[in-house]
N, C-alpha and C positions, 0 to 999 in steps of 0.2 A: 505495500501498498503504498501510497507517494508520500511524504510527510513536506510540510513548509516552515521553516522558520521568518523570523524578523527582529532586526536588532535596529536602534537610533542611533544615529551618527553624534558628536560631539561636539562642543566649545567650551573650552576653559576661560573662565573671563577674570578671574583674578588666581593670583597665588603657582602663576606659573613658576617650574622648578623647586621652588621651595614646599611644594605642594608632595615630593619625594620626601621631606625630612621633617611630613607632619604638620605643615603648616594648613591652614584653614584656608581651602578653594572653594570658589562659586562659580560652578558648570550648569549648562544647557543640553541635553537633550534636543537632536534636531530634529525636521520635518522631514529632512532628508534622512534615509538610511539604506541597506544592505539585506535581501531575503535571499535565503537560502534553501533548494528545492530538492529533495533526495527521490532517486524514484528506484526501487530494489531490478536487477534483471539476473540473469545466468551468466554472463560472459567470464566470469571468473577477474574479472579486471575493476575498479574502478576510474570511472571515465568522469571528468573534472572540466567545464567548462563556465569560465564567468565572463558576466555580459555587465560592461558597461550604459549608464541612463541611456546613452544615444540606440544600444540593442547591437552596436559594435561586439565584438570579442576581444578581450584585451587580454585573458590568458587562457588557454587548456591544457593539460595532460591527462594521462593515463599511466595508470600504477597497477600492478601486478597486486591481487588481494591478499595474494600469502605471505608477504613479507613489506610491502608499500613500495617495492623498489619502482623506478623511472622508469618508464617503457620509451615514453614519447613525451615529448612537452612544447609548448611552443616557446620556455623560457626556463634554461634551466638553474636560475638563481631562485626563483618565483618559487617552482617545483620542491626545491629543495627545504622550502622554507613551509610550504605546503604537506611537505614528509613530516617532518619533525613534527609540526601542529598534531598532524593525525597519527604518529604513533606515541605523541605523548596522551594523547586524548583514549587511543587504545590501551595507553599504561592505565589510568585509571580508571576505564575501562573494559577488561576484554573482551567482553562480550558485543563489544560495537561493530565488529564486520564481521559477527555470526549471524547477523539477522539473515543475509542474503549469500547468493553465491554472486553476485556483483551490485554493483552500486554505479547509477547515472545520477551527479550532482551537478545545478548549475545553480553558481550566486548571479544576483540581479541588484546590481547597483542603481541608486536612483540621483546619484552625482557622481561628475566627474573625478577619478582616480586623481587628478592632480589638485583636489580641494584640498584633501587632509583634514576631511571632518570623522575619519575613524575608517577607511575601507578596510587595515588588519581587528581592530578590534572590534567591529560588526561579524566579521567576519568568525572571532575567535568565541564573542558569545553565542552563535549561531552554531558553530559547531559543538559547544560546549551542551545546549539545546537538546540538541542530535544525541551527543554520547550521554547525555544524563549527567554529565561530571559538573565538578567545580568551573566557572568561567574565570574566577581573578586563582584560581591554583593554576590554570589553563596558562594564563595570559604571563604570570610570572614564571613559570618552571620555561618557557616557550622563550618569554622576550625580556621581561623584568618591566619595572614602571610604576605607578602610583596606582591603578586602576581605574583611576575615577573615571577615566573612558568605558567599560567597563559597566560602571553604576549608572552612565546615560545610558547605554544602551537598554537596559534592563527597566530604566524610567521614565513617566510621561509628562512628569515637571520638571521646572529646577531643583536644583540641590547643593547641599553642602556638602565637603567630603573630606575626611582627614585620617591620615592613618595613626593610628596608638596602639603602640607595641606591634605596630607590622598587622593591624588587623581595620581594614574598614570601616570610618561610623560616615553612615549616611545622613541625612536628615533632607526630609523635602521642604524647601520654601516656596514661598508665593513671592517671585521677583517678577512686576508686574505696573512698574514705573509708567508713573504716569508720563513721563518722555520718552515712553518705550520709541514715538514716533521720529524721532530724532538721533535714532542710533541706526548707525549700518555699521553691515559687515564690509570689508574693502578684500578681495583679494588680490595679494601679493604677484602672481605668475611665478614663486621660486618654491620651489619644493628645498624644505630644509631638513636634514638630518637628525633627528632624535638622537640618533645614539650620539655623536658628535653633539650638541648641544650639552647632553647631559655630560657629555665628558671633559668640555669645557667648564660646567657649574662645579664638578665635582673639583677643578683644581685651583679654585680660586681659595685665598684664605679669606675667612671674615667671619663674625658672632654667630653661630646657627642659631641660639635662642635669640638674640635680639629680632634678626632677621623674621625666625618663625613666629614671635609675637607683633612686629608691623602689620607683614602681611595678613595674620589673621582678623589684627585688627580690621584695615583696611575692608578685608573680605566682610565682616559683619555687616561694617557703614556700607558697601554698598545695596549689601539685602535689602536695608534697611531705609535710603537715601532715597528721598520723591522730590527731592528739589535738584534740578540740572544744573547749576553752577556750582552744587558742591559734588555732586555726580564726577565730573570735569575734574575738581579738585582730587579726590581720590583714584582717579585712572594717572592723572599725571606725577601723584605722590608713587605710584605702586613701580611706572616705570624709570621714575628718577632712582627707585630705592634698587631695582634690580642693573639697571645701567652701570651704578654703581658697582653691585656683586658681581656685575658679570664682565666687568671693562670692555662694555660694547657700547656704542651711541645708541640712543632711545631711536626708533623708526621715525619720530617724526623731525628731529634733529636731521636725519641721515637723510631721507628724502624727499620731508613736506616742509623743510623748516619753515614755510611762510601759509602757511594753513592754520585758520584763524582758532580752529577750537581746538579738542584734546582728541588724541589717538593714541590709541593701545595696542602694544602686542600680543597676542594670544598663542601659546603652544610654545614653541621654542622659537626665538627673536630670528628675524630673518626671510621667513615663510610663512605661508598659506595665511590666513586673513588675519586681519587686525581692525578693531574696534575704533570707527570715530562717528564723534559727535558731527551732526551737521543738516542739512536740510535740503530739498531738493535743487536749490539753486548752489550750495555751494558743492554738489555733487559733481556737477561741472567740471570744480578742479581735477580730481580724482579721473575722468573721464579723458581731459586738455593734458592727462598726464599719462596718458595710457590706459590706466587700469579699467577694464569695461568689466570688470564683474561684479558688484554691488547688491548688495541683499539685506533689504529693512527687516531689521531686528523682529517683526512679527510674521515675516516672512520665512525667517531661517530659524525662530524659536519655535518648538513642538505645545 
């Protein structure tokens, strides 16, 4: 019998980097996500096809069901990552691949892979649902990371996320500010390596307790703030703190120095989306600089 699973994409509005060490972060599940479709077959193979939002195939692979060896693939690197995820899921649930003599699996994104909204995290959460295993454990054993993206995959409202003694503490929050129509997500058209970004963060010398306290305070204030100018100040304070820690210029000073309102990086600095305060008129500014993917908060947030 065919099985279908779905997971939401993610955006971290506050707490990037510091969330790895226990800072409180504010995250939203997105209206974009990924589905997983599993159909039993009798082929003896696990045949995998991944589709982008435009229905184009961006990845395919054929694996031997007995040992998950790669028979053929369109991308060897992606296939090796997929194999390691499947092996880890099968390690947690050895019955996973015994349900059928073969599987035909399709994944369908509702956003471009370049957007960075969670191509991997939505896949991991979907695989965990299919395998009936813990998604966080699957993530940590395979990739590492804070796990906030898994929490977004599983929730339908904004959340605060914090690691306490290595375990996720998740709280649903009502993040529906009066000024939400002034919030926009701008895609920078650059893919940033999270692994490299985290490695750079790890090599910096700073007072960790001070950083976690300051970022957590900003997160709490962002959740409850309903005055736009004060929210902008929180965005700018967050940027300034991490700029000093990471020894990297803020995205505004580097790319948009003459923009009149606040701009905040999201996730690994230098790529994917940024959060900008603006209106229909000021968005011409970003279009004029060649940034065409501009998504209003109300359309991005689930």
